NUKOL-576340 format. One line per field, with one value per residue: chain; residue number from 1; x, y, z of N, C-alpha, C in turn. Coordinates in steps of 0.05 Angstrom, whole numbers. Layout:
# residues N
unit	[A, ...]
pos	[NUM, ...]
n_u	[X, ...]
n_v	[Y, ...]
n_w	[Z, ...]
ca_u	[X, ...]
ca_v	[Y, ...]
ca_w	[Z, ...]
c_u	[X, ...]
c_v	[Y, ...]
c_w	[Z, ...]
# end
This chain:
# residues 287
unit	[A, A, A, A, A, A, A, A, A, A, A, A, A, A, A, A, A, A, A, A, A, A, A, A, A, A, A, A, A, A, A, A, A, A, A, A, A, A, A, A, A, A, A, A, A, A, A, A, A, A, A, A, A, A, A, A, A, A, A, A, A, A, A, A, A, A, A, A, A, A, A, A, A, A, A, A, A, A, A, A, A, A, A, A, A, A, A, A, A, A, A, A, A, A, A, A, A, A, A, A, A, A, A, A, A, A, A, A, A, A, A, A, A, A, A, A, A, A, A, A, A, A, A, A, A, A, A, A, A, A, A, A, A, A, A, A, A, A, A, A, A, A, A, A, A, A, A, A, A, A, A, A, A, A, A, A, A, A, A, A, A, A, A, A, A, A, A, A, A, A, A, A, A, A, A, A, A, A, A, A, A, A, A, A, A, A, A, A, A, A, A, A, A, A, A, A, A, A, A, A, A, A, A, A, A, A, A, A, A, A, A, A, A, A, A, A, A, A, A, A, A, A, A, A, A, A, A, A, A, A, A, A, A, A, A, A, A, A, A, A, A, A, A, A, A, A, A, A, A, A, A, A, A, A, A, A, A, A, A, A, A, A, A, A, A, A, A, A, A, A, A, A, A, A, A, A, A, A, A, A, A, A, A, A, A, A, A]
pos	[1, 2, 3, 4, 5, 6, 7, 8, 9, 10, 11, 12, 13, 14, 15, 16, 17, 18, 19, 20, 21, 22, 23, 24, 25, 26, 27, 28, 29, 30, 31, 32, 33, 34, 35, 36, 37, 38, 39, 40, 41, 42, 43, 44, 45, 46, 47, 48, 49, 50, 51, 52, 53, 54, 55, 56, 57, 58, 59, 60, 61, 62, 63, 64, 65, 66, 67, 68, 69, 70, 71, 72, 73, 74, 75, 76, 77, 78, 79, 80, 81, 82, 83, 84, 85, 86, 87, 88, 89, 90, 91, 92, 93, 94, 95, 96, 97, 98, 99, 100, 101, 102, 103, 104, 105, 106, 107, 108, 109, 110, 111, 112, 113, 114, 115, 116, 117, 118, 119, 120, 121, 122, 123, 124, 125, 126, 127, 128, 129, 130, 131, 132, 133, 134, 135, 136, 137, 138, 139, 140, 141, 142, 143, 144, 145, 146, 147, 148, 149, 150, 151, 152, 153, 154, 155, 156, 157, 158, 159, 160, 161, 162, 163, 164, 165, 166, 167, 168, 169, 170, 171, 172, 173, 174, 175, 176, 177, 178, 179, 180, 181, 182, 183, 184, 185, 186, 187, 188, 189, 190, 191, 192, 193, 194, 195, 196, 197, 198, 199, 200, 201, 202, 203, 204, 205, 206, 207, 208, 209, 210, 211, 212, 213, 214, 215, 216, 217, 218, 219, 220, 221, 222, 223, 224, 225, 226, 227, 228, 229, 230, 231, 232, 233, 234, 235, 236, 237, 238, 239, 240, 241, 242, 243, 244, 245, 246, 247, 248, 249, 250, 251, 252, 253, 254, 255, 256, 257, 258, 259, 260, 261, 262, 263, 264, 265, 266, 267, 268, 269, 270, 271, 272, 273, 274, 275, 276, 277, 278, 279, 280, 281, 282, 283, 284, 285, 286, 287]
n_u	[17, 8, 43, 12, 36, 100, 157, 214, 264, 256, 213, 153, 86, 19, -39, -104, -149, -197, -247, -246, -290, -299, -334, -385, -413, -458, -497, -528, -559, -530, -504, -457, -471, -496, -459, -413, -363, -318, -300, -274, -224, -197, -139, -95, -55, -11, 51, 109, 175, 233, 296, 288, 302, 303, 328, 335, 305, 241, 227, 174, 149, 100, 70, 22, -44, -107, -170, -236, -303, -338, -343, -344, -360, -364, -402, -390, -416, -396, -345, -294, -276, -319, -364, -400, -430, -464, -515, -508, -512, -485, -480, -446, -445, -396, -380, -331, -296, -256, -212, -236, -271, -338, -381, -433, -485, -465, -414, -350, -283, -212, -188, -142, -112, -93, -61, -86, -73, -13, 34, 80, 94, 92, 142, 132, 81, 15, -22, -78, -105, -127, -95, -36, 36, 106, 112, 85, 23, -41, -31, -51, -31, -33, 8, 25, 21, 13, 76, 105, 153, 152, 189, 198, 214, 239, 215, 205, 226, 223, 188, 130, 87, 28, -29, -81, -144, -155, -161, -197, -191, -165, -163, -114, -109, -160, -213, -267, -261, -262, -237, -249, -272, -254, -248, -199, -146, -77, -10, 53, 123, 172, 229, 288, 324, 385, 409, 395, 352, 299, 266, 211, 164, 186, 168, 181, 183, 185, 208, 216, 225, 191, 185, 155, 114, 79, 24, -21, -58, -38, -26, 13, 58, 64, 80, 129, 157, 160, 191, 238, 253, 265, 308, 344, 357, 381, 426, 451, 455, 471, 508, 495, 497, 460, 441, 444, 409, 361, 352, 351, 306, 267, 269, 264, 235, 171, 121, 68, 1, -21, -61, -113, -166, -208, -253, -233, -221, -175, -106, -59, -24, 34, 76, 141, 164, 221, 259, 287, 349, 417, 448, 420, 393, 359, 326, 364, 433, 474, 438]
n_v	[-24, 46, 95, 139, 178, 206, 204, 225, 186, 189, 222, 249, 230, 245, 208, 184, 132, 84, 46, -27, -43, -5, 37, 15, -6, 18, 10, -37, -67, -75, -127, -181, -209, -172, -140, -112, -151, -144, -95, -98, -87, -41, -2, 53, 84, 66, 87, 114, 107, 141, 114, 65, -2, -70, -115, -79, -51, -23, 21, 35, 80, 87, 142, 165, 143, 154, 137, 141, 161, 119, 49, -22, -90, -160, -221, -273, -316, -383, -372, -373, -391, -396, -401, -444, -437, -394, -355, -336, -285, -228, -160, -112, -46, 0, 55, 105, 144, 193, 159, 112, 52, 38, -13, -26, -5, -28, -49, -28, -8, 6, 40, 13, 32, 5, -18, -60, -74, -66, -58, -74, -74, -140, -189, -209, -202, -189, -181, -194, -148, -174, -216, -240, -239, -247, -195, -166, -136, -158, -163, -162, -155, -136, -108, -72, -14, 53, 83, 40, 11, -15, -58, -73, -119, -99, -107, -85, -29, 31, 11, 17, 27, 12, 24, 6, -18, -3, -14, 1, -29, -94, -163, -215, -264, -251, -275, -276, -256, -202, -140, -81, -50, 6, 72, 125, 172, 174, 182, 175, 158, 147, 109, 88, 31, 14, -44, -81, -131, -171, -235, -235, -184, -145, -124, -71, -50, -8, -42, -92, -136, -164, -221, -249, -301, -330, -368, -401, -434, -466, -463, -483, -486, -433, -413, -441, -416, -363, -370, -390, -345, -308, -334, -336, -281, -271, -303, -285, -228, -218, -255, -302, -373, -425, -462, -432, -391, -419, -439, -390, -363, -398, -393, -338, -312, -302, -337, -317, -309, -276, -276, -320, -337, -387, -435, -401, -365, -335, -313, -349, -324, -319, -297, -282, -259, -222, -202, -137, -137, -125, -158, -165, -116, -95, -110, -110, -105, -47, -7]
n_w	[0, -12, 24, 72, 99, 107, 147, 186, 223, 293, 294, 323, 324, 317, 316, 295, 311, 289, 325, 330, 301, 264, 274, 271, 314, 358, 396, 440, 407, 363, 342, 326, 279, 248, 226, 178, 163, 133, 147, 195, 245, 225, 207, 219, 173, 118, 149, 128, 147, 143, 126, 149, 139, 113, 163, 202, 262, 274, 323, 363, 406, 454, 472, 487, 496, 483, 497, 468, 488, 489, 485, 463, 479, 462, 455, 411, 363, 367, 386, 434, 502, 537, 508, 505, 548, 544, 512, 447, 396, 433, 455, 494, 517, 536, 578, 581, 625, 655, 665, 680, 666, 654, 659, 674, 720, 766, 757, 748, 729, 729, 671, 624, 574, 510, 449, 401, 348, 318, 271, 218, 146, 118, 98, 46, -2, 21, 83, 124, 173, 214, 229, 264, 265, 247, 231, 267, 274, 290, 349, 401, 454, 519, 542, 505, 514, 544, 552, 536, 490, 426, 390, 325, 274, 211, 145, 96, 56, 92, 129, 137, 175, 212, 254, 300, 327, 382, 452, 511, 554, 562, 575, 588, 538, 517, 519, 499, 449, 443, 469, 508, 458, 422, 395, 386, 405, 391, 410, 385, 381, 332, 318, 283, 291, 275, 242, 280, 300, 321, 312, 318, 339, 396, 458, 501, 568, 628, 666, 644, 587, 531, 493, 434, 406, 352, 325, 278, 303, 345, 410, 444, 411, 399, 450, 455, 413, 431, 477, 454, 425, 466, 492, 449, 442, 492, 487, 439, 445, 498, 517, 544, 556, 522, 559, 608, 594, 588, 640, 669, 647, 664, 720, 730, 691, 658, 627, 585, 560, 507, 468, 461, 444, 444, 418, 357, 296, 303, 314, 354, 408, 444, 499, 528, 588, 604, 657, 669, 685, 707, 675, 629, 607, 568, 505, 462, 456, 462, 449]
ca_u	[0, 23, 42, -4, 53, 129, 170, 242, 268, 255, 189, 130, 63, -8, -57, -130, -157, -224, -250, -242, -313, -299, -357, -410, -427, -465, -515, -528, -573, -511, -490, -437, -482, -506, -437, -397, -338, -296, -291, -264, -195, -184, -114, -87, -29, 16, 69, 136, 196, 257, 319, 282, 307, 305, 351, 332, 280, 227, 219, 151, 143, 72, 70, -5, -66, -131, -194, -260, -322, -356, -333, -362, -350, -383, -402, -391, -423, -375, -319, -286, -275, -345, -386, -419, -446, -480, -530, -495, -493, -492, -462, -447, -434, -381, -374, -304, -294, -237, -195, -251, -289, -363, -395, -461, -487, -450, -387, -331, -255, -194, -180, -114, -113, -72, -65, -87, -59, 11, 50, 93, 89, 106, 164, 122, 53, -1, -34, -100, -99, -138, -75, -10, 59, 132, 109, 67, -4, -62, -16, -69, -16, -41, 31, 29, 6, 28, 102, 119, 164, 150, 211, 188, 232, 231, 216, 203, 237, 203, 173, 102, 74, -1, -38, -109, -155, -150, -178, -196, -181, -166, -150, -98, -125, -183, -226, -291, -254, -261, -232, -267, -265, -259, -230, -186, -123, -52, 15, 75, 149, 184, 259, 299, 346, 398, 424, 387, 324, 291, 250, 184, 165, 193, 156, 198, 171, 205, 222, 217, 221, 174, 187, 130, 112, 52, 17, -49, -77, -25, -16, 38, 79, 69, 95, 156, 170, 166, 214, 262, 261, 278, 334, 362, 367, 399, 451, 464, 460, 481, 529, 486, 497, 432, 433, 439, 385, 338, 347, 344, 278, 250, 268, 260, 218, 143, 106, 41, -16, -32, -85, -121, -195, -211, -245, -238, -200, -154, -79, -50, -1, 47, 99, 158, 174, 248, 263, 310, 370, 442, 459, 404, 376, 342, 327, 387, 457, 483, 416]
ca_v	[0, 71, 108, 164, 197, 200, 218, 218, 173, 208, 238, 245, 229, 242, 195, 176, 104, 73, 21, -49, -47, 18, 54, 1, -14, 42, 3, -66, -80, -79, -152, -186, -219, -149, -123, -117, -161, -134, -70, -103, -83, -19, 8, 78, 82, 61, 109, 108, 119, 142, 100, 38, -22, -98, -120, -59, -51, 2, 22, 53, 86, 95, 163, 171, 128, 166, 125, 157, 160, 95, 24, -44, -117, -178, -250, -279, -345, -404, -362, -368, -413, -399, -399, -465, -430, -370, -352, -315, -264, -207, -137, -94, -19, 10, 83, 110, 172, 200, 137, 89, 38, 32, -34, -21, 10, -42, -58, -9, -16, 25, 37, 9, 33, -9, -21, -88, -76, -49, -75, -64, -91, -166, -193, -214, -201, -173, -197, -180, -137, -192, -236, -231, -254, -235, -167, -153, -139, -160, -177, -163, -157, -112, -92, -51, 7, 77, 80, 17, 13, -40, -60, -91, -124, -86, -125, -69, -2, 50, -5, 18, 23, 17, 21, 8, -37, 5, -23, 16, -50, -121, -183, -235, -284, -238, -300, -274, -246, -173, -124, -58, -40, 35, 89, 145, 186, 161, 197, 157, 166, 126, 110, 66, 18, 2, -68, -98, -139, -198, -249, -225, -159, -146, -101, -63, -32, 3, -62, -118, -138, -186, -232, -261, -322, -332, -389, -399, -450, -483, -446, -494, -478, -404, -411, -450, -395, -340, -377, -391, -318, -296, -347, -327, -255, -273, -314, -268, -201, -215, -274, -326, -399, -434, -474, -411, -377, -437, -439, -363, -358, -415, -384, -310, -302, -309, -343, -306, -314, -251, -281, -347, -341, -414, -435, -378, -365, -316, -323, -355, -307, -322, -278, -289, -235, -223, -179, -120, -138, -115, -177, -163, -93, -88, -132, -109, -92, -24, 11]
ca_w	[0, -12, 50, 74, 112, 108, 169, 193, 248, 314, 292, 339, 306, 329, 297, 304, 304, 293, 340, 312, 284, 246, 280, 265, 338, 373, 416, 446, 385, 341, 348, 306, 254, 233, 218, 154, 175, 117, 159, 222, 249, 209, 218, 209, 160, 128, 154, 117, 164, 126, 137, 158, 118, 124, 181, 223, 278, 278, 351, 366, 434, 457, 491, 496, 483, 495, 486, 467, 510, 488, 472, 463, 480, 449, 452, 383, 360, 364, 394, 462, 522, 552, 489, 510, 572, 540, 486, 430, 401, 451, 456, 517, 513, 559, 579, 592, 634, 676, 671, 690, 648, 667, 644, 681, 746, 788, 749, 736, 734, 716, 643, 617, 545, 495, 421, 392, 322, 313, 254, 193, 123, 118, 79, 20, -6, 39, 103, 136, 199, 235, 236, 275, 256, 251, 225, 287, 266, 311, 370, 424, 479, 534, 550, 485, 528, 548, 563, 525, 463, 411, 370, 304, 252, 186, 122, 71, 60, 105, 148, 131, 201, 215, 281, 304, 346, 409, 474, 537, 573, 551, 591, 575, 524, 504, 514, 483, 423, 443, 492, 506, 431, 424, 379, 402, 396, 398, 405, 384, 370, 317, 315, 269, 305, 252, 244, 303, 296, 330, 292, 323, 355, 424, 473, 524, 588, 647, 683, 631, 558, 525, 467, 425, 386, 341, 306, 270, 319, 365, 431, 455, 393, 403, 474, 448, 396, 449, 494, 437, 418, 489, 495, 427, 448, 514, 478, 418, 454, 526, 523, 559, 543, 520, 584, 627, 585, 593, 669, 677, 639, 681, 748, 734, 670, 659, 602, 585, 537, 499, 453, 456, 444, 432, 389, 339, 274, 309, 319, 381, 413, 471, 504, 550, 601, 614, 674, 663, 705, 696, 655, 604, 614, 546, 485, 444, 467, 448, 441]
c_u	[17, 21, 26, 13, 82, 142, 199, 243, 270, 230, 168, 105, 38, -26, -84, -135, -187, -223, -248, -266, -317, -325, -384, -426, -433, -485, -514, -544, -554, -493, -475, -449, -494, -484, -425, -369, -314, -285, -279, -233, -182, -159, -106, -59, -33, 32, 97, 156, 222, 281, 314, 285, 307, 330, 351, 308, 268, 217, 198, 145, 116, 71, 43, -25, -91, -156, -217, -279, -338, -342, -352, -347, -372, -380, -408, -397, -399, -347, -317, -291, -302, -369, -408, -437, -466, -495, -517, -515, -503, -471, -467, -433, -421, -377, -347, -302, -274, -221, -209, -270, -314, -378, -425, -461, -470, -421, -372, -303, -237, -189, -150, -112, -89, -81, -64, -71, -37, 30, 62, 86, 104, 127, 155, 92, 39, -14, -55, -93, -111, -116, -51, 12, 85, 131, 94, 38, -22, -50, -33, -54, -21, -17, 39, 12, 24, 54, 118, 132, 163, 171, 202, 208, 221, 235, 215, 215, 215, 186, 143, 86, 44, -10, -68, -118, -150, -170, -175, -186, -184, -151, -133, -115, -148, -203, -253, -285, -254, -250, -254, -259, -273, -240, -218, -162, -98, -29, 38, 101, 161, 214, 268, 324, 362, 413, 417, 358, 321, 274, 220, 185, 172, 182, 173, 183, 193, 221, 226, 218, 208, 179, 161, 134, 83, 49, -12, -67, -65, -12, 10, 62, 85, 85, 124, 171, 178, 190, 240, 272, 276, 306, 354, 374, 387, 427, 466, 472, 475, 500, 521, 493, 467, 424, 427, 413, 360, 331, 338, 315, 259, 247, 262, 241, 189, 132, 78, 27, -29, -59, -90, -151, -201, -239, -250, -217, -176, -128, -75, -24, 9, 69, 116, 169, 203, 252, 288, 329, 396, 453, 444, 384, 357, 343, 353, 410, 465, 461, 421]
c_v	[25, 84, 134, 186, 188, 216, 209, 202, 194, 225, 230, 248, 227, 230, 188, 147, 100, 52, -2, -54, -24, 33, 41, -5, 11, 35, -27, -81, -87, -104, -161, -195, -196, -132, -131, -124, -153, -108, -74, -99, -63, -10, 34, 77, 75, 87, 99, 122, 118, 129, 73, 19, -50, -102, -100, -66, -24, 2, 44, 56, 99, 116, 168, 154, 138, 155, 146, 151, 134, 72, 2, -70, -136, -207, -257, -309, -362, -395, -363, -391, -416, -399, -421, -459, -408, -372, -330, -308, -244, -184, -121, -68, -10, 41, 87, 139, 174, 175, 112, 78, 30, 11, -32, -6, -2, -46, -36, -16, 4, 19, 32, 8, 19, -11, -50, -93, -56, -66, -60, -82, -117, -168, -195, -211, -182, -193, -181, -170, -154, -211, -223, -250, -240, -204, -152, -158, -141, -176, -180, -168, -132, -96, -71, -27, 32, 72, 58, 25, -14, -39, -82, -94, -111, -105, -110, -42, 16, 37, -6, 10, 28, 9, 23, -11, -29, -8, -5, -3, -76, -140, -202, -256, -273, -260, -299, -265, -216, -163, -102, -43, -11, 50, 110, 158, 173, 180, 178, 171, 143, 131, 85, 56, 3, -24, -86, -105, -167, -211, -243, -199, -164, -121, -96, -43, -23, -19, -89, -114, -164, -196, -245, -284, -325, -356, -386, -413, -464, -465, -457, -486, -449, -398, -418, -428, -371, -345, -379, -363, -304, -308, -339, -300, -255, -283, -295, -241, -199, -237, -297, -351, -407, -447, -453, -396, -393, -436, -411, -357, -375, -404, -355, -298, -311, -314, -331, -312, -287, -255, -310, -350, -367, -425, -407, -380, -347, -329, -329, -341, -311, -302, -290, -263, -240, -199, -163, -120, -129, -132, -175, -140, -84, -110, -134, -94, -67, -5, 39]
c_w	[0, 15, 50, 88, 111, 130, 172, 219, 270, 315, 313, 322, 323, 308, 311, 295, 307, 314, 320, 294, 265, 249, 276, 290, 355, 396, 420, 425, 362, 348, 323, 279, 236, 221, 191, 164, 159, 129, 187, 222, 229, 223, 204, 198, 131, 131, 146, 135, 149, 141, 147, 135, 130, 140, 204, 240, 276, 307, 354, 396, 436, 479, 503, 481, 497, 483, 486, 490, 511, 473, 474, 466, 470, 457, 423, 379, 353, 372, 425, 480, 536, 534, 493, 534, 567, 513, 470, 408, 422, 450, 482, 510, 539, 556, 592, 599, 657, 685, 682, 668, 663, 649, 649, 708, 768, 782, 736, 745, 720, 686, 641, 587, 532, 466, 413, 367, 321, 297, 231, 170, 125, 97, 50, 20, 14, 60, 117, 164, 222, 245, 250, 265, 262, 247, 247, 279, 291, 335, 396, 450, 495, 545, 528, 493, 531, 563, 551, 498, 450, 389, 349, 282, 226, 163, 96, 77, 71, 126, 142, 155, 199, 243, 283, 327, 375, 428, 498, 558, 557, 568, 575, 563, 508, 497, 500, 455, 421, 470, 493, 480, 429, 405, 397, 389, 407, 392, 407, 375, 356, 314, 301, 285, 284, 259, 267, 300, 308, 308, 294, 338, 384, 437, 498, 542, 607, 660, 669, 600, 552, 497, 459, 407, 377, 324, 299, 291, 343, 387, 442, 437, 395, 428, 469, 433, 413, 467, 478, 430, 442, 493, 474, 433, 472, 505, 459, 429, 480, 535, 541, 543, 540, 546, 605, 620, 592, 623, 679, 671, 656, 710, 752, 713, 675, 632, 605, 559, 529, 485, 450, 461, 430, 437, 377, 317, 280, 315, 348, 386, 441, 474, 527, 562, 611, 632, 666, 687, 691, 674, 629, 606, 592, 525, 469, 458, 450, 437, 450]
# end
């Protein structure tokens, strides 16, 4: 796709995102079977970042994620771990105000805004924003939130960044297939990290970094890939042996499940948390 914006490395960008339904859901009467599914997971972009080339990382720092006033969550026929317990379809409307998500008169909880879709162009061809892979995409990792930096391997000149699928809140696994789906405003900073790239996106927070692994349907394989990615970085960047990396990740790391709404056609996404200690303070050495 042709870029809608060209920027230099170091640029700060303000962008707007649709909710994942592209504005189609406004009330609890708007259930999934009434939607145009070709309009699901709209993403804002692509953004061409000058100097980004294959073999580099595009580092995207999320400075601000400001959700709108109203979002939605759904029960979708044949999706999710509890679908056998409920009558589908169903929609719930959430109000978001002053950092709090209101589900109804009784249930409210703190908003933790995050971006479900953040990705670059894949190595070959095109890929729907519903999927996740080495290019990022629909990663649905709630650690892709304010203050985090997502390091994505670059596969095409300019990287061609796109962002969407904001959630005011989303739990690990996203077991019904939706978070609090909402549109809003995002402020990001993009930087090119020359000559350093992992095989999947790596999310960095103040105290940890997270590797990812994705598969179409096999969660165990996704976990294995996330663990292999973490171990590879510890060995290549920080001088661990594989044996030390294996044991360190077992005693100090955490395996997590970013996305596993089962059954559903969505990607299975696992992550491995690596604590920022002096021996491995960031994903890449020399940043």
